[in-house]
C-alpha positions, 0 to 999 in steps of 0.5 A: 107766302112770298115767291118770285114774280118776274116783271114783264116790262111793257115799255122803257123810256131810255132817257129821263127828264124834268116835267112842268106841272100839268093836270093830273088826270089819272094819278098823283105821286111823290116821294116821302123820306124818313131817315134813310128810307125813301118811299116812292108812292103812286095814288090812282084816280082811275081803275088801277089794280097794279102798278110797276115802278121803273127807277134808278138811284144816282143814275145807276141800273134801272130797277123794275118792280111791282109796287105793293099796295098800302091799304092804310095810305090807299096808294101803291108804294116802293121803299128805297134806301137813300142818303142826303143827295141821292137822286131818284129817277123814276116812272110808272107803268099802270093799268086803267082797266085793261089798257096799260100806260107809261107815265112821264118820268120824274126825278127827286133828289133827297134833301133838295127842294123838289117840287111835287111831281105831277104827271101829264094827262095819261094818253088815250088808248086810241089805236095808232095808224097802222102804216108800216106796221107788221101785220099780226099772223098766227104761227109767229113769235112776238117779243114783248114790246113788239107793235103789230097791226090787226083789223086796222088798229095797233097793239103792243105785245105785253109778254113774249109769246108764240101765236100758235096756229089755230088758237086765234090768240089775236090781239083784240081777243087776248088782253093778257098778251096785248094792249091797244096802241103802239107806234110802228118803227117806220112811222114818224116818231111822235114828238113829245110835248115840248118840255120846259126845263127849269133853270137849275139853281145848281148844276149837279156834278155828273161824276160822283167819286166812288165811295169807300166800300162797307167795312169788313169786318161788319154787317151789310144789309142785303138791299145795299147792293151797288148793282144787281140782276133780277131781285127785288126788296120787300118789308121783312119781319126779321128782327130789326125790321127794314127790308130784305131781298127776295124773288131770288131766282137761279143766276140772280146776283147782287154786288157789294163794294166792301173795304176789307181791313186786313187780309185774312180768313173771315166767317161769312154769316148770311141771314136767309129764309126759304120754304124750299130745299136745295137752294144754294148761293155763292160768294164770288170776287170781281173776277168771278172766282167762287170764294165760298158756297153755302147751302140754304136750308128749308127754314119753313117759310119766306119770313122764317129766318135762320143764319148760315155761315161759311169761311172765306179768305179775303185780300185787304182793301176796296173790292167788289164781292158778289152774292150769286144764286147758284140755285135760287128760291130764298130770301136774304136779309143781311150778310156779315163778315166776322173774325173768329169762328161763330156758331150759328143758331141751329135751324130746324129743317122742315120738309114742307112749309106748313104752319103749326096752327092753320086758319081752317074754318069748319062748316056743316059739310064733310070737310072744308076746302080753303084756297089761299092766294100766294100769287104775290100780288100778281092777281088779287082775290077778285082775279082768282077763280074756283069751281067744284064739279063732280057727281052726287054719291047717291044719284050719280048726277053731275053736280056742282058745289055752290058757295053755301056748300050745297051739291046742286045738280047741273042742268043743260040750261046752265050754259045759257043761264043768267051769269053765263060765260061767253067766248067765241060766240059760245055760251058756257055754264058759270059755276065759278066764284072768286076768292073775294066772294068766298075763299072757303067752302064746307063740302058734302061727300062727292064722287070724282070731283074736280076743283078747278082753279084759274087766275085772270079769267074763269074757265070755260066749261060746257055742260053736255048731254049724252045720247042716254040723257046723262049729263057730262061736262067738257073741260079744257082740251089742250089737244084742241087748238080752238079750245076756249081755255087755251089762253087761260091760266088754270090748274085743278085738283082731282078728289073724292070724298066718301065714307072712307075719307078724302082721296085726292091729288094735284096733277101734272098729267096734262100740263103745268099752268102755275105752282099749286100745293095741297095740304090735307089736315085730319081731325086726328092731327094728320097734316101733310103738304104736297106740290111745288114751292118754287115760283112759276118763272123759276120752274119755267126757266129750269124746265127749259134749261134742264130737260133734253132737247126733245122735251123743250118744245113742251113749253108753250109760253106764256100759258103752260108747259104741256105733257108729252102726249099733248105736245110733239110726242103724240100721234104724228108729232115730231117725237112720235117715235121717241120710244120705238127703238126701246120698245123693239129692244124690250119685245126682242129681249123678252121673246126669249127671257121671262119678266117677273115682277111683284106688285100689290096684286100679286107676282106676274111672269111674262114673255113676248109670244108672237107680237103680244106680251103675255103674263100669268099671275101667281103661277096661274095660266098665261091669260093677261095680255098686252096686245101688240107693241105700244107706241110713244103716245100710249106709253106717255098717256097710258092709253091704247093697248096699255089700257085695254082688257079686263081689270087684271090685265090693266094692273099689268099694263099699269106696271109696264107703262110705269116701267117704260116711263121710268126706264126700268125695263132691261136695265133695272132688276124688278126688285128695285122697281119701287126705289125712285133712285133707279128712275130716269137714270137713262133714256128714253124716259119721260123727262117731263115727269122726272122734272116734276118729281125733282121740283116737288115736295118729297119728290112726289108728283103725278107726272104721268097717269100711272105715277101712283104705281108703287106710290110716287104720285101726289095722292093725299088720303085720310079717313077723317079729313078736317080740311084741304088747303089749296095754295095758288102760287105764281 
């Protein structure tokens, strides 16, 4: 699956220059041209797992992209459309182990006698002097590229982030945030090694005449833009081959210079692909006026192509037209202007991107769990980790599933066993495997299982013993600023496999780390997928843009978006009184009015008596209590007096918790409490939860603990499961 990846640019060189050939210690590179496609390549001689290329065509805007790896050529490659005389200026950012380096700059002119470009020896990551450096400190926000000093060494920020107090995300301990080295602004600017500029045989003309635009009517390849913002290209499987434009997020755009033969109305056809519903694009003119809007359907995948169309009126002559992503999440292969009406090929719109025949191995266990790496090259299979921890269904002993599918009892000694994990002076049990070691396992029946998934690093899980001798485990605690998983990207799936089948879900109850999808397949042909289809950066950006002000603080870049109870809505937080007025209104109204609602467990009637909300069931006695007014954190987390008492009281409390989160009390008739169109229509409400419902397949998500009330969670169940496919996105 293809999804957008936002390149974080560590360092940009502001000028490009020729270099004499030098000893190539770390890599070789070059440009090969076939027809009108140039391939810029990078072949590493060191420990490289990723390469970014920063290139410009004929002095235009710099494009910053993650290069794809060609196994056949054993090198990283980027294709660019060119013509004779096209000048390519480029440089690379690559890793050698943990440190990242910028290469020298290179230039290549298509059709000219270019010498093979060779780099200088890569810089040694020796910490620079710290004179004049800003000292790293917790509580500060650091922009990507910021250079700081820490313990006598300098470090450069890889991504924009906040060093939250108590997390100890210091530069030496967090290679995902910082790389060693960097020069501070007040230091003398290092003088580069003198560059010998060869005497050119011909001086290129600095000004190139503006070419005539692409002919209209006619077809324009999507990658043939004259300017763009935010997009990348990739090889397409659509008919005709070549490249398509992908990684298109909301507000990304591409400009095309066209030459319209005749002023008239044209049918604009666009070749699109998307696994998402709700994507839209606009055609705009140079003044920004919207000429047409087109909805992009869910075609079933990033390379499942369909043609959509709109009618547009254009003036004659040369002009610039812009494709603007008003709601991103789609690929574009080409656009074509034709005269007359055209009936596009009908596109079946599918609710989820599920292929007809999944590749699902079968073992000797109760069912298969398979993981798929859809991080789009951001993380290799050796960097995607998984572990399954749960309880033996018969002995009730804490256990883990090994790669052979065996349920192995956990042991307190696992914390210090060979292969253990260590962080901050503490040892942790290591039950994790990578996808390169095993990407599927046939599991036995298991109670209260958790499939933990992380990228870039395994998770740190401690095995503990209770006073009665029973074992448990300490998973990630986002409420603890010193938790070792604070700087780990992770997700999990909760599930049980028993004699009644599979019952499980992904969850947003605590946080969002990266997109994840779960696809449950039954032996009888049952097949359903739930989760998110958008890219991680698209979801982060949409959350920051769309939620009310109180909820924006839940974004903790670069690692996660935390749930309200883990952010400022907890006890003592800035928004800890978010629900107070609403609760007072509810208690006041139902002191003189009855609340009557029906749920699966029966019909309940309640009224506030004193300070308690007291209910009866099916006309029986008033003996089901919510004792006292709930506070904001209790509402957000279904805790406190909303999770107390006997089983029937907890049924009532779950219904009231859901009604508070969805803002149903006082304004929505209980007869409509099962209808999601009535949810979150006004505040206060749990807009964190609303966001995940708005951005999940079929509108289903576990946005808060009782989102399963009235069937709106991401729960998947089936009595005869064949397997679960878990897709790890980015």
